[in-house]
Every structure is written in C-alpha cells, then in structure tokens.
C-alpha positions in Angstrom: -0.1 -0.1 0.0 3.0 2.3 -0.4 1.4 4.2 -3.3 -1.9 5.0 -1.2 0.1 6.3 1.5 2.4 8.5 -0.7 -0.6 9.7 -2.4 -2.2 10.6 1.1 1.0 12.3 2.0 1.4 14.3 -1.1 -2.2 15.6 -0.5 -1.8 16.4 2.7 1.7 18.5 2.0 -0.2 20.4 -0.4 -2.8 21.3 2.0 -0.4 22.2 4.6 1.4 24.4 2.1 -1.9 26.4 1.8 -2.7 26.6 5.2 -5.8 24.2 4.2 -5.1 21.1 6.1 -7.8 20.6 9.1 -7.2 18.9 12.2 -9.3 17.3 15.0 -9.5 19.3 18.3 -11.5 17.9 21.2 -13.5 20.0 22.4 -16.2 20.1 25.7 -19.0 22.2 25.5 -21.0 23.4 28.6 -24.2 25.7 29.4 -24.0 29.1 28.4 -22.1 29.0 25.6 -19.3 27.4 27.9 -16.4 25.8 26.0 -13.2 23.9 26.8 -10.0 22.9 24.8 -6.9 21.1 26.7 -8.4 21.9 29.7 -8.4 25.8 29.3 -12.0 27.3 29.9 -13.2 29.6 26.5 -16.3 31.2 25.7 -17.7 29.8 22.1 -18.6 31.9 19.4 -18.4 29.1 17.0 -21.3 26.5 17.9 -24.3 26.8 15.8 -26.4 26.1 19.0 -28.2 29.5 18.6 -30.7 29.4 21.4 -28.6 27.6 23.9 -30.9 24.5 24.3 -28.8 21.6 23.9 -27.8 22.0 27.2 -31.6 23.0 28.4 -32.4 20.8 31.1 -36.2 20.0 29.6 -33.9 18.8 26.4 -31.6 16.8 28.4 -34.6 15.2 30.1 -36.7 14.5 27.1 -33.6 12.6 25.5 -32.8 10.7 28.7 -36.7 9.4 28.9 -36.5 8.7 25.2 -33.1 6.5 26.0 -34.9 4.5 29.1 -38.0 3.9 27.0 -36.8 3.1 23.5 -33.1 2.5 23.8 -30.0 4.3 22.5 -30.5 3.6 18.8 -33.2 2.8 16.3 -32.3 -0.5 15.4 -33.1 -0.3 11.9 -34.2 2.0 8.9 -37.2 3.7 9.1 -38.8 1.5 6.9 -37.8 -1.8 8.5 -38.0 -1.5 12.6 -36.7 2.3 13.1 -39.8 3.9 13.4 -40.2 4.5 16.8 -43.1 6.6 17.9 -41.3 9.8 19.0 -40.5 10.3 15.3 -43.9 10.3 14.2 -44.4 13.3 17.0 -41.8 15.3 15.8 -42.8 15.2 12.0 -46.3 16.2 13.2 -45.0 19.1 15.2 -42.2 20.1 12.3 -45.2 20.4 10.0 -47.2 22.3 12.0 -44.0 25.0 12.9 -43.6 25.4 9.0 -47.3 25.6 7.8 -46.8 22.3 5.7 -49.4 19.0 5.5 -46.2 16.4 6.3 -42.7 16.2 7.2 -40.1 13.2 6.9 -36.9 13.1 9.4 -33.7 12.1 8.0 -30.4 11.3 10.0 -28.8 14.6 9.4 -29.4 17.7 7.3 -27.1 16.3 5.1 -28.7 13.3 4.2 -31.6 14.8 3.7 -30.3 17.4 1.0 -28.4 14.1 -0.6 -32.2 12.1 -1.1 -34.4 15.4 -1.6 -33.1 16.5 -5.0 -32.6 13.2 -6.4 -36.0 12.2 -5.5 -37.5 14.7 -7.6 -35.0 15.4 -10.4 -33.2 13.3 -12.9 -31.6 13.2 -16.3 -33.4 15.6 -18.6 -34.2 17.7 -15.6 -32.9 21.0 -14.5 -31.6 22.1 -11.0 -30.8 25.7 -10.6 -28.6 26.4 -7.1 -27.4 29.6 -5.6 -23.6 29.7 -6.3 -23.2 30.1 -2.8 -25.4 26.8 -1.6 -23.9 24.5 1.1 -22.2 21.2 -0.2 -24.9 19.1 0.4 -27.0 20.6 -1.8 -24.7 20.6 -4.4 -23.9 17.0 -3.9 -27.5 16.0 -4.3 -28.0 18.1 -7.4 -25.2 16.0 -8.9 -26.6 12.9 -7.7 -29.7 13.5 -9.4 -28.3 13.5 -13.0 -29.9 16.4 -13.9 -28.4 19.4 -15.8 -26.9 21.5 -12.7 -26.7 25.1 -13.2 -25.9 28.4 -10.7 -27.4 31.6 -10.1 -25.6 34.8 -9.1 -25.9 34.9 -5.0 -29.3 36.1 -3.8 -30.2 37.6 -7.5 -33.5 36.7 -8.7 -33.1 38.5 -11.8 -29.9 36.3 -12.7 -32.1 33.4 -11.4 -34.8 34.4 -14.2 -32.1 34.4 -16.8 -31.2 31.4 -16.4 -34.4 29.6 -15.9 -35.7 31.5 -19.4 -32.8 30.3 -21.5 -32.9 26.5 -19.9 -36.1 26.0 -18.6 -37.8 25.2 -22.0 -35.3 22.5 -22.7 -35.9 20.2 -19.6 -38.9 18.3 -18.5 -38.8 19.7 -14.7 -36.9 22.1 -12.6 -35.9 22.7 -9.3 -34.3 26.2 -7.7 -32.0 25.4 -4.4 -31.0 28.1 -2.2 -30.8 28.8 1.6 -33.0 31.0 3.8 -29.9 31.8 5.8 -26.4 31.3 4.2 -23.9 29.4 6.5 -20.8 31.2 6.0 -22.0 34.7 5.4 -25.0 35.1 7.4 -26.9 36.7 4.9 -30.6 36.2 3.8 -31.8 35.0 0.5 -35.0 37.1 -1.2 -37.3 34.0 -0.7 -40.1 36.0 -1.9 -38.8 37.1 -5.2 -37.3 33.7 -5.6 -40.2 31.9 -5.5 -42.1 34.2 -7.8 -39.7 33.7 -10.5 -39.5 30.1 -9.9 -43.0 29.9 -10.2 -42.8 32.0 -13.5 -41.2 28.9 -14.8 -42.8 26.3 -13.5 -39.8 25.5 -11.0 -39.9 24.2 -7.5 -38.3 25.9 -4.7 -36.1 24.1 -2.2 -35.3 26.5 0.4 -32.6 24.8 3.4 -33.4 26.9 6.7 -30.5 24.9 8.5 -29.6 28.2 9.9 -33.0 30.4 10.3 -35.4 27.5 12.0 -36.1 29.5 15.5 -33.8 32.7 14.7 -35.1 34.1 11.4 -37.8 32.2 9.7 -40.3 34.7 8.7 -41.7 35.1 5.2 -42.7 33.3 2.6 -42.6 29.5 2.9 -41.1 27.1 -0.3 -43.1 24.2 -1.2 -39.9 22.5 0.1 -38.4 23.4 3.2 -35.6 21.5 4.5 -33.6 22.2 7.5 -31.4 20.3 10.4 -32.3 19.6 14.4 -28.9 20.0 14.9 -28.6 23.7 15.4 -30.7 26.2 16.9 -33.0 22.7 18.3 -29.9 21.7 19.9 -30.1 18.2 18.7 -29.1 16.2 15.8 -30.9 15.1 12.6 -32.8 16.6 9.5 -35.8 17.1 7.9 -38.1 18.0 5.1 -41.9 19.8 5.3 -43.7 19.4 2.2 -46.8 18.3 0.8 -48.4 14.6 2.0 -47.8 13.4 -1.6 -44.3 15.0 -1.7 -43.5 13.2 1.9 -44.8 9.8 0.7 -42.6 10.0 -2.6 -39.7 10.7 -0.1 -40.6 7.8 1.9 -40.0 5.2 -0.8 -37.9 7.2 -3.1 -35.0 9.0 -0.9 -32.2 7.0 -0.9 -30.4 8.4 2.1 -33.7 7.8 3.8 -34.9 4.3 2.7 -31.2 3.1 3.5 -30.1 4.6 6.6 -30.7 3.7 10.1 -33.7 5.7 11.5 -32.4 8.7 14.0 -31.9 7.3 17.5 -34.9 8.1 20.0 -32.8 10.7 22.5 -32.1 12.9 19.2 -35.9 12.9 18.5 -37.2 13.5 21.9 -34.6 16.4 22.3 -35.7 18.2 19.1 -39.1 17.8 20.0 -38.8 19.2 23.5 -36.7 21.9 21.9 -39.2 22.9 19.1 -41.8 23.4 22.1 -39.4 25.7 24.1 -38.5 28.0 20.7 -42.7 28.6 20.2 -43.2 29.4 23.6 -40.3 31.5 24.2 -40.1 34.2 21.6 -37.6 36.6 23.9 -35.2 33.7 23.3 -35.5 33.4 19.8 -35.0 37.1 19.3 -32.0 37.3 21.5 -29.1 35.9 18.8 -30.0 38.6 16.1 -30.3 41.2 18.7 -26.8 40.3 19.7 -25.4 39.8 16.6 -26.7 43.4 15.4 -24.6 44.6 18.9 -21.5 43.0 17.9 -21.9 44.5 14.3 -22.2 48.1 15.2 -19.2 48.2 17.9 -17.3 46.8 14.9 -18.9 49.0 12.1 -19.7 45.9 10.1 -22.9 45.9 7.9 -26.0 45.2 10.3 -26.2 41.3 10.9 -29.4 39.8 9.1 -29.2 36.7 11.2 -27.2 34.7 14.0 -23.8 34.5 11.8 -21.6 37.5 11.4 -18.4 37.0 9.3 -15.2 39.0 9.9 -13.4 38.7 6.4 -9.5 38.2 6.7 -8.9 37.0 3.2 -5.7 34.9 3.4 -6.0 31.5 5.0 -2.7 31.6 7.6 -3.8 35.2 8.3 -7.1 33.8 9.5 -5.9 30.9 11.4 -3.5 33.3 13.6 -6.0 35.4 14.5 -8.2 32.7 15.9 -5.2 31.4 17.7 -4.8 34.8 19.2 -8.7 35.0 20.2 -8.4 31.6 22.0 -5.4 32.8 23.8 -7.4 35.7 24.7 -10.3 33.2 26.2 -13.0 32.9 23.1 -13.2 30.1 21.0 -13.8 31.7 17.2 -12.9 29.2 14.5 -11.0 30.3 11.2 -13.0 29.0 7.8 -11.2 28.6 4.8 -11.1 27.8 1.5 -13.1 25.1 -0.2 -15.8 26.1 2.3 -15.4 29.4 1.1 -14.3 30.6 -2.0 -10.6 31.1 -2.4 -9.4 34.7 -0.6 -12.2 35.0 1.2 -10.9 33.1 4.5 -12.8 34.3 7.4 -13.9 34.5 11.6 -17.1 33.1 11.5 -19.0 34.3 14.6 -22.1 32.6 16.0 -24.0 34.0 18.5 -26.2 32.4 20.9 -29.3 33.3 23.4 -26.8 31.8 25.7 -24.3 34.6 25.4 -24.7 37.7 27.4 -23.8 41.5 26.2 -20.4 41.5 28.2 -19.1 38.8 26.4 -20.1 40.1 22.9 -18.5 43.7 23.9 -15.0 41.7 24.9 -15.0 39.8 22.0 -15.6 42.7 19.8 -13.2 44.7 21.3 -10.5 41.5 21.1 -11.3 41.4 17.0 -10.8 45.3 16.7 -7.3 44.9 18.6 -6.3 42.0 16.2 -8.0 43.2 12.9 -7.4 47.2 13.1 -10.8 47.7 13.2 -12.2 50.6 15.6 -14.5 49.1 18.1 -17.2 51.7 18.8 -19.1 51.8 22.4 
C-alpha cells in the first residue's frame, strides 16, 4: 500500500502548504456558551446552538426519558424497525411549525439534501442553485443526474435569466437556495425567488438549517428542509412539504430508505426544543439582537442572522487571528477554502441566546484589536 500512503502524504503536504489542512481538536461544551480545549476555559462563538437549547434541562430530560423507553439506537431503517413513536410526533410538530401538510425526518441535514433532489429530478431535468449553496445541496444536485446550473448569489433577476434560457429544454426544474447562508449570514430574498420559480414552473427547495428558530419569517417554499442540530440543539434533518411529496420521499429518497432511523434521544430532544422555542419568543430574538450589537460595535454591515463573518482573506492570517482570540479566551474558528471561496478566509462568529452582552462586547474589542478595526461603544 506504499502508493496509497504516498498519495495521501502528497495531498496532505499540499494542504499544509496552503494552510488548508484540517485537524480534529477535542472540545468540551457546557451551558452558557462555555467550552474548553486542552483544559482551558473558553467562551464559544463558533457553535450553531443558536438558542442554547442543547444544554437546556428539559431537552436533556426528554432525551434521557427516550433512551430509557426506547433504547439508545433505532435498531434499523425507518422502513424496517426504526420508526419509533417519537419520530411521528416530531414530524407532526415540524409540519405544524412550518405550516406544511407533512414532514419527514432524516438522519442529518446533509442526508436530507442528498436524498431530496435526486428523488425529484433526474436525467433530462434542470437544477439551478444559488452559487453559494451548501455543499450538501451541490452533492444532491449532482447525484440526481440532472443538468446543474447556478445563479448569482441572492439575485432573482439572474435566476430568471438562467431559467428563461434553459427551462424550455428540460422536463422538470428545481431551484435550490438557503434562507440564511451559513458562512455569510445573509438572507435570501425568498419571496422574489419563489415568484421567479413559479413563473417557470420550477419547484423551490429552501435550506433553513440556520434560520429555523431565529429568522424564519417570510414566505414558505413548497420544499422546506433543515436540521435539528442547530437552533433545536439535537441532531438530524427534516423536510416539510405536501403529503404526496413526503410519501414519495418515504419510498424514493435513498438517504432515507437505506439509513438507520434517527436515535430516539435525538428525536425527543428536538421535539422538546421545538416546544421551547415556540413558547419563548424572547429567546428566539436574542441571537440576532446580540449579532447586531457586535456588528454595530465593529462598524460591520448590520447582521441579518445569528451568523456574522469577519473577512480576513488569507487563510494563514485567519488561523493566526483565531489562535490569538483563543489565547484571549474566545473560541472563534477560522473558516478557509474550499468551505468559502479562495481569498475569503474569515472568522465565522455565531451568536447564541446563551451569550450575554459583556461577552459580546469583549469579543468585539478583541477582534478590533487583532484586525485593526475601530471598536465603537
């Protein structure tokens, strides 16, 4: 196997040279945005636990009760023996939350996007994605065998142009976008995109992974997917849609049919988290409020979501600033290509209802000192 190891080492050397090699770092997480690495206490601004629900006592208790009642694992795929009762209750609640007829829970958000698009499109069809769509949306589009094209980021007029030129040559068409883009934190003009898609009889899939529970207001798409692992503090993915579409997914979405069902604890935790977020509007509003406090202090464009990018550009420079912030007590991970386009390495700052104003202000001062920005009171 010498040639295999040589191949791996060559690839790793190239990644190292470009400051693009990834390494795992054990991280302990606690309540109140607490984290620890190497035994050192940190305040995390890198978690997607936007509402601080992963450590909520009610969410933890729900998971524990589900383990006691149903066991640690689902035991099989949903279509065999893995369709435990908590999953149906969660799907009913998700559908109501999204105003949809039905919902289907997948093993993860990535698995959901791997299965949805190929179940609806194939050879002779067209899939058009926002150019900054998440990697799993790209993966699902390519797996479908359809023609895959892009439109300029958040530009409905460019989407209309792409559809006008290509829709007549394809039997079916899908438009894929995100409500909140995970690396830029900006929001798509969903209403305008839906209008353009409808003009061309294209079906719109919106990825709401980073919007649900925080900034999910506005029009709903016929296909709304998301995750249970961010604002809902658990793990898993879902699709909300009409009953016929969900029934089709149950039979044809390969990442659903051929995957073990979600563990009972994960489903129960997400179900309880959904109940909490619906009952506590102040908790839902807090991440955006804190994100806007941060952008105002640094003179950045006003935050549109709980995610704020601080662009650095060079990957090594982003890593250096991230390390300096960690030395100051803040966990803010550097994001590098290929997750973001070349030359746009950044600090991705994620705000949570678990943060307090003093933590946000302290981070803003530290970022200002390290990047040369002026921190405003």
